[in-house]
TIVO-2410 file (N, C-alpha, C; in nm, 3 decimals):
# residues 131
REC num residu      c1      c2      c3 atome chaine
REC   1      X  -0.094   2.353  -6.649     N      A
REC   1      X  -0.139   2.345  -6.513    CA      A
REC   1      X  -0.205   2.197  -6.505     C      A
REC   2      X  -0.250   2.142  -6.622     N      A
REC   2      X  -0.337   2.002  -6.599    CA      A
REC   2      X  -0.232   1.890  -6.581     C      A
REC   3      X  -0.082   1.905  -6.627     N      A
REC   3      X  -0.021   1.810  -6.626    CA      A
REC   3      X   0.042   1.824  -6.499     C      A
REC   4      X   0.029   1.970  -6.389     N      A
REC   4      X   0.108   1.932  -6.279    CA      A
REC   4      X  -0.028   1.849  -6.190     C      A
REC   5      X  -0.151   1.913  -6.205     N      A
REC   5      X  -0.283   1.777  -6.127    CA      A
REC   5      X  -0.221   1.633  -6.162     C      A
REC   6      X  -0.201   1.620  -6.277     N      A
REC   6      X  -0.221   1.488  -6.301    CA      A
REC   6      X  -0.059   1.427  -6.274     C      A
REC   7      X   0.045   1.494  -6.242     N      A
REC   7      X   0.133   1.432  -6.165    CA      A
REC   7      X   0.137   1.395  -5.996     C      A
REC   8      X   0.090   1.552  -5.950     N      A
REC   8      X   0.026   1.491  -5.812    CA      A
REC   8      X  -0.051   1.415  -5.818     C      A
REC   9      X  -0.170   1.387  -5.876     N      A
REC   9      X  -0.233   1.289  -5.854    CA      A
REC   9      X  -0.151   1.121  -5.893     C      A
REC  10      X  -0.070   1.142  -5.966     N      A
REC  10      X  -0.032   0.995  -5.998    CA      A
REC  10      X   0.096   0.980  -5.819     C      A
REC  11      X   0.161   1.103  -5.786     N      A
REC  11      X   0.215   1.086  -5.683    CA      A
REC  11      X   0.158   1.012  -5.579     C      A
REC  12      X   0.057   1.098  -5.554     N      A
REC  12      X  -0.044   1.041  -5.456    CA      A
REC  12      X  -0.119   0.924  -5.457     C      A
REC  13      X  -0.111   0.836  -5.571     N      A
REC  13      X  -0.170   0.699  -5.592    CA      A
REC  13      X  -0.016   0.632  -5.603     C      A
REC  14      X   0.107   0.643  -5.599     N      A
REC  14      X   0.206   0.590  -5.605    CA      A
REC  14      X   0.298   0.651  -5.549     C      A
REC  15      X   0.312   0.665  -5.432     N      A
REC  15      X   0.446   0.765  -5.383    CA      A
REC  15      X   0.581   0.689  -5.358     C      A
REC  16      X   0.659   0.776  -5.381     N      A
REC  16      X   0.793   0.717  -5.329    CA      A
REC  16      X   0.866   0.825  -5.200     C      A
REC  17      X   0.850   0.736  -5.093     N      A
REC  17      X   0.869   0.793  -4.985    CA      A
REC  17      X   1.056   0.773  -4.978     C      A
REC  18      X   1.108   0.847  -4.972     N      A
REC  18      X   1.295   0.827  -4.973    CA      A
REC  18      X   1.328   0.825  -4.874     C      A
REC  19      X   1.353   0.641  -4.861     N      A
REC  19      X   1.365   0.618  -4.673    CA      A
REC  19      X   1.539   0.669  -4.671     C      A
REC  20      X   1.612   0.731  -4.764     N      A
REC  20      X   1.757   0.819  -4.709    CA      A
REC  20      X   1.753   0.926  -4.617     C      A
REC  21      X   1.630   0.984  -4.584     N      A
REC  21      X   1.572   1.107  -4.510    CA      A
REC  21      X   1.552   1.049  -4.389     C      A
REC  22      X   1.577   0.931  -4.339     N      A
REC  22      X   1.537   0.872  -4.187    CA      A
REC  22      X   1.407   0.827  -4.211     C      A
REC  23      X   1.409   0.745  -4.079     N      A
REC  23      X   1.234   0.700  -4.040    CA      A
REC  23      X   1.155   0.765  -4.022     C      A
REC  24      X   1.163   0.888  -3.929     N      A
REC  24      X   1.048   0.993  -3.930    CA      A
REC  24      X   0.982   1.065  -4.020     C      A
REC  25      X   1.072   1.086  -4.095     N      A
REC  25      X   1.044   1.201  -4.252    CA      A
REC  25      X   0.950   1.117  -4.369     C      A
REC  26      X   0.994   0.957  -4.353     N      A
REC  26      X   0.947   0.865  -4.425    CA      A
REC  26      X   0.833   0.784  -4.365     C      A
REC  27      X   0.811   0.765  -4.272     N      A
REC  27      X   0.693   0.722  -4.196    CA      A
REC  27      X   0.585   0.849  -4.216     C      A
REC  28      X   0.659   1.010  -4.180     N      A
REC  28      X   0.546   1.064  -4.213    CA      A
REC  28      X   0.498   1.073  -4.363     C      A
REC  29      X   0.613   1.065  -4.466     N      A
REC  29      X   0.551   1.076  -4.624    CA      A
REC  29      X   0.477   0.955  -4.614     C      A
REC  30      X   0.481   0.837  -4.580     N      A
REC  30      X   0.413   0.750  -4.600    CA      A
REC  30      X   0.254   0.736  -4.538     C      A
REC  31      X   0.246   0.810  -4.413     N      A
REC  31      X   0.098   0.827  -4.340    CA      A
REC  31      X   0.043   0.919  -4.424     C      A
REC  32      X   0.065   1.013  -4.475     N      A
REC  32      X   0.032   1.144  -4.565    CA      A
REC  32      X   0.000   1.036  -4.667     C      A
REC  33      X   0.072   0.953  -4.782     N      A
REC  33      X  -0.033   0.879  -4.831    CA      A
REC  33      X  -0.094   0.801  -4.819     C      A
REC  34      X  -0.097   0.745  -4.750     N      A
REC  34      X  -0.200   0.601  -4.655    CA      A
REC  34      X  -0.344   0.730  -4.613     C      A
REC  35      X  -0.327   0.820  -4.603     N      A
REC  35      X  -0.432   0.913  -4.570    CA      A
REC  35      X  -0.491   0.998  -4.673     C      A
REC  36      X  -0.444   0.983  -4.800     N      A
REC  36      X  -0.503   1.004  -4.914    CA      A
REC  36      X  -0.549   0.906  -4.997     C      A
REC  37      X  -0.491   0.777  -4.944     N      A
REC  37      X  -0.534   0.681  -5.011    CA      A
REC  37      X  -0.678   0.610  -4.943     C      A
REC  38      X  -0.693   0.674  -4.811     N      A
REC  38      X  -0.839   0.649  -4.714    CA      A
REC  38      X  -0.937   0.698  -4.744     C      A
REC  39      X  -0.877   0.842  -4.760     N      A
REC  39      X  -0.995   0.946  -4.820    CA      A
REC  39      X  -1.016   0.869  -4.938     C      A
REC  40      X  -0.959   0.859  -5.027     N      A
REC  40      X  -1.022   0.810  -5.184    CA      A
REC  40      X  -1.100   0.703  -5.163     C      A
REC  41      X  -1.075   0.575  -5.062     N      A
REC  41      X  -1.133   0.477  -5.034    CA      A
REC  41      X  -1.284   0.524  -4.940     C      A
REC  42      X  -1.319   0.607  -4.890     N      A
REC  42      X  -1.392   0.642  -4.835    CA      A
REC  42      X  -1.490   0.713  -4.935     C      A
REC  43      X  -1.422   0.767  -5.032     N      A
REC  43      X  -1.494   0.859  -5.148    CA      A
REC  43      X  -1.546   0.727  -5.270     C      A
REC  44      X  -1.514   0.643  -5.252     N      A
REC  44      X  -1.548   0.513  -5.364    CA      A
REC  44      X  -1.670   0.409  -5.267     C      A
REC  45      X  -1.611   0.424  -5.129     N      A
REC  45      X  -1.694   0.294  -5.086    CA      A
REC  45      X  -1.887   0.348  -5.075     C      A
REC  46      X  -1.940   0.462  -5.062     N      A
REC  46      X  -2.076   0.474  -5.049    CA      A
REC  46      X  -2.115   0.494  -5.185     C      A
REC  47      X  -2.055   0.447  -5.291     N      A
REC  47      X  -2.123   0.437  -5.448    CA      A
REC  47      X  -2.116   0.288  -5.479     C      A
REC  48      X  -2.016   0.204  -5.390     N      A
REC  48      X  -2.046   0.023  -5.390    CA      A
REC  48      X  -2.127   0.038  -5.331     C      A
REC  49      X  -2.133   0.048  -5.234     N      A
REC  49      X  -2.279   0.036  -5.110    CA      A
REC  49      X  -2.438   0.071  -5.185     C      A
REC  50      X  -2.393   0.228  -5.251     N      A
REC  50      X  -2.565   0.208  -5.345    CA      A
REC  50      X  -2.582   0.093  -5.429     C      A
REC  51      X  -2.455   0.109  -5.507     N      A
REC  51      X  -2.447  -0.013  -5.623    CA      A
REC  51      X  -2.496  -0.149  -5.569     C      A
REC  52      X  -2.436  -0.201  -5.466     N      A
REC  52      X  -2.496  -0.302  -5.385    CA      A
REC  52      X  -2.699  -0.304  -5.370     C      A
REC  53      X  -2.693  -0.196  -5.307     N      A
REC  53      X  -2.844  -0.158  -5.233    CA      A
REC  53      X  -2.919  -0.195  -5.371     C      A
REC  54      X  -2.856  -0.107  -5.484     N      A
REC  54      X  -2.941  -0.108  -5.617    CA      A
REC  54      X  -2.965  -0.293  -5.678     C      A
REC  55      X  -2.861  -0.347  -5.625     N      A
REC  55      X  -2.855  -0.469  -5.681    CA      A
REC  55      X  -2.980  -0.550  -5.629     C      A
REC  56      X  -2.982  -0.512  -5.473     N      A
REC  56      X  -3.033  -0.575  -5.393    CA      A
REC  56      X  -3.178  -0.541  -5.419     C      A
REC  57      X  -3.221  -0.410  -5.513     N      A
REC  57      X  -3.397  -0.328  -5.508    CA      A
REC  57      X  -3.423  -0.473  -5.642     C      A
REC  58      X  -3.338  -0.472  -5.747     N      A
REC  58      X  -3.332  -0.559  -5.873    CA      A
REC  58      X  -3.323  -0.731  -5.822     C      A
REC  59      X  -3.301  -0.768  -5.686     N      A
REC  59      X  -3.320  -0.897  -5.667    CA      A
REC  59      X  -3.426  -0.959  -5.697     C      A
REC  60      X  -3.437  -1.103  -5.807     N      A
REC  60      X  -3.516  -1.139  -5.788    CA      A
REC  60      X  -3.515  -1.299  -5.741     C      A
REC  61      X  -3.575  -1.376  -5.675     N      A
REC  61      X  -3.579  -1.446  -5.571    CA      A
REC  61      X  -3.543  -1.594  -5.671     C      A
REC  62      X  -3.516  -1.689  -5.624     N      A
REC  62      X  -3.488  -1.841  -5.686    CA      A
REC  62      X  -3.530  -1.959  -5.587     C      A
REC  63      X  -3.520  -2.055  -5.676     N      A
REC  63      X  -3.549  -2.142  -5.595    CA      A
REC  63      X  -3.407  -2.204  -5.470     C      A
REC  64      X  -3.283  -2.123  -5.522     N      A
REC  64      X  -3.178  -2.150  -5.417    CA      A
REC  64      X  -3.158  -2.042  -5.344     C      A
REC  65      X  -3.205  -1.922  -5.365     N      A
REC  65      X  -3.190  -1.822  -5.260    CA      A
REC  65      X  -3.263  -1.730  -5.291     C      A
REC  66      X  -3.347  -1.729  -5.148     N      A
REC  66      X  -3.497  -1.635  -5.140    CA      A
REC  66      X  -3.498  -1.488  -5.103     C      A
REC  67      X  -3.369  -1.416  -5.050     N      A
REC  67      X  -3.391  -1.272  -5.003    CA      A
REC  67      X  -3.216  -1.230  -5.069     C      A
REC  68      X  -3.217  -1.085  -5.123     N      A
REC  68      X  -3.130  -1.051  -5.154    CA      A
REC  68      X  -2.981  -1.027  -5.026     C      A
REC  69      X  -2.833  -1.016  -5.069     N      A
REC  69      X  -2.770  -1.019  -4.958    CA      A
REC  69      X  -2.670  -0.912  -4.972     C      A
REC  70      X  -2.649  -0.833  -5.128     N      A
REC  70      X  -2.571  -0.806  -5.213    CA      A
REC  70      X  -2.485  -0.640  -5.073     C      A
REC  71      X  -2.620  -0.596  -5.015     N      A
REC  71      X  -2.536  -0.487  -4.939    CA      A
REC  71      X  -2.486  -0.555  -4.812     C      A
REC  72      X  -2.505  -0.640  -4.738     N      A
REC  72      X  -2.531  -0.716  -4.594    CA      A
REC  72      X  -2.360  -0.797  -4.640     C      A
REC  73      X  -2.341  -0.866  -4.752     N      A
REC  73      X  -2.242  -0.921  -4.792    CA      A
REC  73      X  -2.121  -0.822  -4.812     C      A
REC  74      X  -2.161  -0.694  -4.896     N      A
REC  74      X  -2.039  -0.620  -4.881    CA      A
REC  74      X  -2.013  -0.531  -4.739     C      A
REC  75      X  -2.115  -0.523  -4.688     N      A
REC  75      X  -2.043  -0.448  -4.559    CA      A
REC  75      X  -1.968  -0.549  -4.488     C      A
REC  76      X  -2.023  -0.683  -4.438     N      A
REC  76      X  -1.937  -0.783  -4.379    CA      A
REC  76      X  -1.824  -0.785  -4.454     C      A
REC  77      X  -1.796  -0.781  -4.566     N      A
REC  77      X  -1.644  -0.831  -4.659    CA      A
REC  77      X  -1.569  -0.644  -4.633     C      A
REC  78      X  -1.640  -0.544  -4.590     N      A
REC  78      X  -1.545  -0.430  -4.595    CA      A
REC  78      X  -1.492  -0.434  -4.425     C      A
REC  79      X  -1.580  -0.496  -4.353     N      A
REC  79      X  -1.554  -0.458  -4.198    CA      A
REC  79      X  -1.431  -0.587  -4.192     C      A
REC  80      X  -1.501  -0.699  -4.231     N      A
REC  80      X  -1.365  -0.798  -4.211    CA      A
REC  80      X  -1.237  -0.735  -4.307     C      A
REC  81      X  -1.231  -0.695  -4.431     N      A
REC  81      X  -1.080  -0.627  -4.519    CA      A
REC  81      X  -1.023  -0.535  -4.393     C      A
REC  82      X  -1.144  -0.422  -4.330     N      A
REC  82      X  -1.026  -0.319  -4.235    CA      A
REC  82      X  -0.986  -0.407  -4.109     C      A
REC  83      X  -1.043  -0.503  -4.052     N      A
REC  83      X  -0.982  -0.580  -3.937    CA      A
REC  83      X  -0.859  -0.665  -3.993     C      A
REC  84      X  -0.865  -0.720  -4.144     N      A
REC  84      X  -0.746  -0.790  -4.171    CA      A
REC  84      X  -0.651  -0.704  -4.217     C      A
REC  85      X  -0.666  -0.552  -4.262     N      A
REC  85      X  -0.586  -0.493  -4.304    CA      A
REC  85      X  -0.492  -0.450  -4.184     C      A
REC  86      X  -0.557  -0.421  -4.053     N      A
REC  86      X  -0.499  -0.369  -3.956    CA      A
REC  86      X  -0.420  -0.483  -3.902     C      A
REC  87      X  -0.456  -0.597  -3.883     N      A
REC  87      X  -0.373  -0.706  -3.875    CA      A
REC  87      X  -0.305  -0.772  -3.934     C      A
REC  88      X  -0.308  -0.777  -4.070     N      A
REC  88      X  -0.161  -0.793  -4.137    CA      A
REC  88      X  -0.062  -0.698  -4.109     C      A
REC  89      X  -0.067  -0.560  -4.155     N      A
REC  89      X   0.014  -0.434  -4.137    CA      A
REC  89      X   0.067  -0.441  -3.989     C      A
REC  90      X   0.004  -0.490  -3.897     N      A
REC  90      X   0.073  -0.516  -3.743    CA      A
REC  90      X   0.148  -0.637  -3.771     C      A
REC  91      X   0.124  -0.740  -3.831     N      A
REC  91      X   0.225  -0.861  -3.870    CA      A
REC  91      X   0.336  -0.841  -3.903     C      A
REC  92      X   0.325  -0.759  -4.038     N      A
REC  92      X   0.464  -0.757  -4.140    CA      A
REC  92      X   0.518  -0.677  -4.039     C      A
REC  93      X   0.464  -0.560  -3.971     N      A
REC  93      X   0.576  -0.486  -3.901    CA      A
REC  93      X   0.627  -0.545  -3.757     C      A
REC  94      X   0.589  -0.625  -3.705     N      A
REC  94      X   0.647  -0.689  -3.592    CA      A
REC  94      X   0.766  -0.711  -3.534     C      A
REC  95      X   0.853  -0.761  -3.661     N      A
REC  95      X   0.986  -0.791  -3.637    CA      A
REC  95      X   1.065  -0.599  -3.582     C      A
REC  96      X   1.022  -0.524  -3.639     N      A
REC  96      X   1.066  -0.424  -3.603    CA      A
REC  96      X   1.043  -0.373  -3.419     C      A
REC  97      X   0.962  -0.449  -3.364     N      A
REC  97      X   0.980  -0.418  -3.236    CA      A
REC  97      X   0.969  -0.280  -3.159     C      A
REC  98      X   0.855  -0.185  -3.215     N      A
REC  98      X   0.827  -0.047  -3.142    CA      A
REC  98      X   0.949   0.013  -3.178     C      A
REC  99      X   1.020   0.015  -3.324     N      A
REC  99      X   1.120   0.090  -3.311    CA      A
REC  99      X   1.055   0.175  -3.420     C      A
REC 100      X   1.157   0.274  -3.464     N      A
REC 100      X   1.127   0.373  -3.525    CA      A
REC 100      X   1.055   0.345  -3.674     C      A
REC 101      X   1.118   0.240  -3.730     N      A
REC 101      X   1.100   0.172  -3.879    CA      A
REC 101      X   0.960   0.085  -3.858     C      A
REC 102      X   0.889   0.058  -3.762     N      A
REC 102      X   0.755  -0.019  -3.721    CA      A
REC 102      X   0.675   0.121  -3.804     C      A
REC 103      X   0.687   0.218  -3.759     N      A
REC 103      X   0.604   0.315  -3.820    CA      A
REC 103      X   0.595   0.353  -3.976     C      A
REC 104      X   0.682   0.306  -4.010     N      A
REC 104      X   0.711   0.347  -4.157    CA      A
REC 104      X   0.672   0.175  -4.242     C      A
REC 105      X   0.689   0.083  -4.179     N      A
REC 105      X   0.629  -0.047  -4.225    CA      A
REC 105      X   0.482  -0.078  -4.211     C      A
REC 106      X   0.407   0.040  -4.073     N      A
REC 106      X   0.257  -0.019  -4.101    CA      A
REC 106      X   0.215   0.088  -4.219     C      A
REC 107      X   0.260   0.255  -4.195     N      A
REC 107      X   0.206   0.344  -4.292    CA      A
REC 107      X   0.209   0.278  -4.424     C      A
REC 108      X   0.307   0.237  -4.481     N      A
REC 108      X   0.327   0.193  -4.614    CA      A
REC 108      X   0.244   0.055  -4.670     C      A
REC 109      X   0.262   0.004  -4.555     N      A
REC 109      X   0.155  -0.174  -4.539    CA      A
REC 109      X  -0.015  -0.107  -4.576     C      A
REC 110      X  -0.023  -0.024  -4.521     N      A
REC 110      X  -0.175   0.027  -4.492    CA      A
REC 110      X  -0.211   0.103  -4.604     C      A
REC 111      X  -0.107   0.182  -4.652     N      A
REC 111      X  -0.142   0.246  -4.820    CA      A
REC 111      X  -0.136   0.148  -4.903     C      A
REC 112      X  -0.030   0.055  -4.918     N      A
REC 112      X  -0.047  -0.077  -5.013    CA      A
REC 112      X  -0.197  -0.129  -5.048     C      A
REC 113      X  -0.216  -0.154  -4.888     N      A
REC 113      X  -0.329  -0.273  -4.883    CA      A
REC 113      X  -0.475  -0.169  -4.917     C      A
REC 114      X  -0.483  -0.084  -4.878     N      A
REC 114      X  -0.601   0.042  -4.938    CA      A
REC 114      X  -0.604   0.093  -5.069     C      A
REC 115      X  -0.464   0.132  -5.136     N      A
REC 115      X  -0.494   0.087  -5.285    CA      A
REC 115      X  -0.514  -0.002  -5.357     C      A
REC 116      X  -0.496  -0.129  -5.275     N      A
REC 116      X  -0.545  -0.262  -5.377    CA      A
REC 116      X  -0.707  -0.297  -5.312     C      A
REC 117      X  -0.738  -0.219  -5.210     N      A
REC 117      X  -0.889  -0.223  -5.179    CA      A
REC 117      X  -0.983  -0.142  -5.263     C      A
REC 118      X  -0.925  -0.037  -5.273     N      A
REC 118      X  -0.996   0.061  -5.382    CA      A
REC 118      X  -1.039   0.021  -5.522     C      A
REC 119      X  -0.920  -0.066  -5.587     N      A
REC 119      X  -0.916  -0.101  -5.713    CA      A
REC 119      X  -1.020  -0.265  -5.713     C      A
REC 120      X  -1.046  -0.303  -5.596     N      A
REC 120      X  -1.116  -0.405  -5.553    CA      A
REC 120      X  -1.280  -0.361  -5.555     C      A
REC 121      X  -1.290  -0.257  -5.473     N      A
REC 121      X  -1.389  -0.172  -5.459    CA      A
REC 121      X  -1.466  -0.121  -5.601     C      A
REC 122      X  -1.380  -0.066  -5.690     N      A
REC 122      X  -1.413   0.012  -5.832    CA      A
REC 122      X  -1.458  -0.140  -5.894     C      A
REC 123      X  -1.376  -0.224  -5.894     N      A
REC 123      X  -1.421  -0.345  -5.996    CA      A
REC 123      X  -1.571  -0.393  -5.947     C      A
REC 124      X  -1.592  -0.392  -5.794     N      A
REC 124      X  -1.710  -0.457  -5.763    CA      A
REC 124      X  -1.839  -0.335  -5.796     C      A
REC 125      X  -1.793  -0.215  -5.790     N      A
REC 125      X  -1.868  -0.101  -5.827    CA      A
REC 125      X  -1.915  -0.130  -6.002     C      A
REC 126      X  -1.842  -0.154  -6.063     N      A
REC 126      X  -1.887  -0.194  -6.233    CA      A
REC 126      X  -1.929  -0.354  -6.249     C      A
REC 127      X  -1.886  -0.422  -6.127     N      A
REC 127      X  -1.976  -0.552  -6.144    CA      A
REC 127      X  -2.166  -0.543  -6.106     C      A
REC 128      X  -2.113  -0.430  -6.025     N      A
REC 128      X  -2.309  -0.446  -5.972    CA      A
REC 128      X  -2.373  -0.321  -6.052     C      A
REC 129      X  -2.295  -0.246  -6.114     N      A
REC 129      X  -2.367  -0.133  -6.218    CA      A
REC 129      X  -2.406  -0.191  -6.371     C      A
REC 130      X  -2.293  -0.307  -6.449     N      A
REC 130      X  -2.288  -0.330  -6.561    CA      A
REC 130      X  -2.392  -0.422  -6.542     C      A
REC 131      X  -2.471  -0.408  -6.692     N      A
REC 131      X  -2.579  -0.505  -6.720    CA      A
REC 131      X  -2.529  -0.624  -6.781     C      A
***
């Protein structure tokens, strides 16, 4: 049973959507993979934001910096990243010009970039919480 759970988690993190099935099933596969990654991103986000708030509470002003900004910088970065991810995936898929392959490209791109962002946020969480 545990092996099945680990296999399912690994498949969700590193899906292989067989492109021999045609564009619609592949697009649906990547869409499911992206949705799973998005759920994980949304689970990590509040932890990182709380850690940034904690860093702000522990902030000690210096002559070069008089106010904390971890949370506000993190929020700005996340909003910018979301806009960038969507624009990047649109740019990567534009050559498909609205064809059925465009949905495949967008979903896979969104999945891949979201997985990478999860890794970045998990590293930030470590950075904010480790002494």
